[in-house]
C-alpha positions in Angstrom: -0.2 0.2 -0.2 0.9 3.5 -0.6 0.3 5.3 2.9 0.3 9.1 3.6 2.0 9.7 7.0 0.3 12.5 8.8 2.9 14.0 11.3 0.7 15.7 14.3 1.4 19.1 15.8 2.8 17.6 18.7 4.6 15.0 16.4 6.0 17.9 14.4 7.2 19.8 17.2 8.1 17.9 20.4 7.6 14.2 19.6 9.2 13.5 16.6 10.6 10.3 17.3 7.1 8.6 17.6 6.5 9.5 13.8 9.5 8.5 12.6 8.9 5.3 14.1 5.3 4.8 12.6 7.2 5.3 9.5 9.9 2.8 10.0 7.1 0.3 10.9 4.7 0.7 8.0 7.9 0.6 5.7 9.2 -3.0 7.5 6.3 -3.8 6.6 6.2 -3.5 3.2 4.4 -0.5 2.8 5.5 2.7 0.9 5.3 5.7 3.4 4.8 9.2 1.5 4.9 12.5 3.4 3.0 14.9 1.9 5.5 18.3 2.9 2.9 21.3 2.9 0.5 19.2 5.5 -0.5 21.1 8.5 -2.3 21.0 11.9 -5.4 19.3 11.4 -7.5 21.5 13.3 -8.4 19.9 16.3 -7.6 22.4 19.0 -9.7 25.3 16.9 -12.6 23.2 16.8 -12.3 21.9 20.2 -11.9 25.7 21.6 -14.7 26.8 19.7 -13.3 28.3 16.7 -15.0 26.0 14.2 -15.0 28.8 10.8 -11.0 29.1 11.8 -10.5 25.9 11.1 -12.0 25.5 7.5 -8.8 26.5 5.9 -7.1 23.8 8.2 -9.4 20.8 7.1 -9.5 22.0 3.4 -5.9 21.5 3.2 -5.6 18.4 5.4 -8.1 17.0 2.5 -6.1 18.2 -0.6 -3.3 17.1 1.0 -4.4 13.7 1.5 -6.8 13.1 -0.8 -4.4 12.1 -3.5 -6.4 8.7 -5.2 -2.2 7.8 -5.2 -2.9 7.6 -1.5 -4.5 4.3 -0.3 -4.2 5.2 3.3 -3.8 7.7 6.1 -1.9 6.9 9.2 -1.4 8.9 12.1 0.2 8.7 15.6 -2.6 9.8 16.8 -6.1 8.8 18.2 -7.3 12.3 19.2 -5.9 13.5 15.5 -7.4 10.6 13.8 -10.9 11.2 15.6 -10.9 14.9 14.5 -10.7 14.3 11.1 -13.1 10.9 11.2 -15.8 13.0 13.1 -14.8 17.2 13.4 -14.0 17.6 9.6 -17.2 16.4 8.4 -19.2 18.7 10.8 -16.9 21.7 9.5 -17.4 21.2 6.3 -21.3 21.1 6.3 -21.3 24.0 8.3 -18.4 26.4 6.7 -17.6 24.7 3.5 -18.3 24.3 -0.1 -19.4 21.5 -2.2 -15.7 20.9 -3.2 -14.9 20.9 0.6 -17.1 18.3 1.6 -16.4 16.1 -0.7 -12.7 16.0 -0.1 -13.1 15.5 3.4 -15.2 12.6 3.1 -12.7 10.8 0.4 -10.0 11.2 3.0 -12.5 10.7 6.1 -13.0 7.0 4.6 -9.1 6.1 4.3 -7.7 7.4 7.9 -6.5 5.7 10.2 -4.8 5.9 13.9 -1.9 3.9 13.5 -3.3 0.4 16.1 -6.7 0.2 14.5 -5.1 0.6 11.1 -2.4 -2.5 11.8 -5.3 -4.6 13.0 -8.0 -4.0 11.1 -6.7 -3.2 7.6 -3.4 -5.0 7.8 -4.9 -8.0 9.8 -1.6 -7.9 11.8 -0.4 -8.6 15.5 2.6 -9.6 15.6 4.9 -6.7 13.8 8.5 -8.3 15.1 8.7 -6.2 17.4 11.2 -7.0 20.8 11.0 -4.6 23.6 12.0 -6.5 27.0 10.8 -4.2 29.3 7.9 -4.5 31.9 4.9 -2.0 29.9 2.0 -0.8 31.2 -0.5 0.5 28.7 -2.8 3.9 29.1 -6.1 3.9 26.5 -6.4 7.3 25.8 -10.2 9.2 25.9 -10.6 9.7 21.8 -8.8 6.3 20.8 -11.1 4.8 23.8 -14.0 6.8 23.0 -14.3 8.3 19.6 -12.5 5.8 17.7 -13.4 2.7 20.2 -10.3 1.0 18.8 -10.7 -1.4 21.8 -7.9 -4.0 22.3 -6.4 -3.3 19.0 -3.0 -1.8 21.0 -3.0 -4.2 23.9 -2.9 -7.2 21.3 0.0 -5.5 19.4 1.6 -4.8 22.5 0.8 -9.2 23.8 2.5 -9.9 20.3 5.5 -8.3 21.2 9.0 -10.4 22.0 10.1 -10.6 25.5 7.8 -8.0 26.3 6.6 -7.8 30.4 3.1 -6.2 29.7 1.3 -5.4 33.0 -2.4 -4.4 33.0 -3.2 -0.5 34.3 -5.9 -0.6 37.1 -8.5 2.0 36.4 -7.1 1.9 32.8 -9.9 3.7 31.2 -10.1 6.7 33.3 -8.9 9.9 31.9 -5.4 11.4 32.5 -6.7 14.9 32.8 -4.9 16.4 30.0 -7.8 17.2 27.5 -5.4 19.6 25.5 -7.0 23.3 26.8 -8.9 21.7 29.7 -5.5 21.1 31.9 -4.8 25.0 31.6 -8.3 26.2 31.7 -8.9 23.4 34.7 -5.3 23.2 36.1 -6.6 22.0 39.6 -8.9 19.1 38.5 -6.9 18.1 35.9 -4.1 18.1 38.3 -6.4 15.9 40.4 -7.0 13.5 37.5 -3.2 13.2 36.9 -2.2 11.9 40.5 -4.8 9.4 40.0 -3.3 8.0 36.6 0.3 8.7 38.2 -0.5 6.3 41.5 -2.2 3.8 39.4 0.9 3.4 37.1 3.2 3.4 39.8 1.5 0.6 41.4 2.4 -2.0 38.4 6.4 -1.5 38.6 6.1 -0.5 35.3 9.5 0.9 33.1 7.2 2.2 30.5 3.9 3.6 30.5 2.7 3.5 27.0 -0.2 5.0 24.6 -1.3 6.0 21.5 -1.3 9.8 21.7 1.9 11.9 22.6 -0.5 14.5 24.1 -1.3 12.2 26.7 2.2 11.2 27.3 3.2 14.4 27.4 1.0 15.1 30.3 1.7 11.9 32.4 5.2 11.9 31.6 5.9 15.7 33.1 4.2 14.5 36.3 6.1 11.1 36.5 9.3 13.0 36.1 8.4 15.5 38.5 7.5 12.8 41.5 10.8 11.2 39.9 8.7 7.6 39.5 11.3 6.2 37.9 8.7 5.4 35.0 9.3 7.0 31.8 6.3 6.9 29.4 6.9 6.3 25.6 4.6 6.2 22.0 3.3 2.4 21.2 4.7 3.3 17.4 8.4 3.6 19.4 8.4 0.3 21.1 6.5 -1.5 18.3 9.2 -0.3 15.9 11.7 -1.9 18.2 13.4 -5.1 16.9 16.1 -7.3 17.8 18.5 -6.4 15.5 18.1 -2.6 16.4 16.2 -2.2 19.7 15.2 0.9 21.6 17.7 1.6 24.1 15.5 2.5 27.0 17.1 5.2 29.7 16.8 4.9 32.9 13.5 7.6 34.0 14.7 10.1 36.9 14.0 8.5 40.5 
């Protein structure tokens, strides 16, 4: 397949290794990965904060960049961005767009996937040749869990990783408290939610907490580092791209 890779804002600016790992993994599975150079933000942050009309140029650009018929699928290491493209873009196009935008959005929506659902549902694989000899726990992010409903797909991929010690996260489906601008506008509530999440993570004794969204991992990772938990965060793509011949070197977290 010819796969269009969407980096996301956080991937582009703060977590490029998650994006690179996605490309490495897909290429290792035998697919051509292309990166439309004019891609920008998907517009999720604008829509979520009420600036729907202002999101139109971003939605239009996404449809133009990834609507090429030669691109069989659009894949991104983010459940929240995939959720935005599949659900919010249609709303924006219907409310503020023209016929061309509505058609473009529909075309791209039908072939857009978060990484884990693409691997399991489209490619039909769970074992991707990954090797990661560390104790890991998995946090299901809200958008992937509730909007995309990826369910057990990330866990199926993790369970197939060679030498991994995968441990269940207590109260896994509880929000970590990030929620984009929610963490700024409701800082005390966000912090309290984060404390609950960190407590559950530390009880697992995991060296790594993984998830499919860099935004949640940024929030959780910042908290874990501040309390010197000894647990670090790592995107799911980075675990899945690690192999015996090219393993991910896990540095020790702050204690």
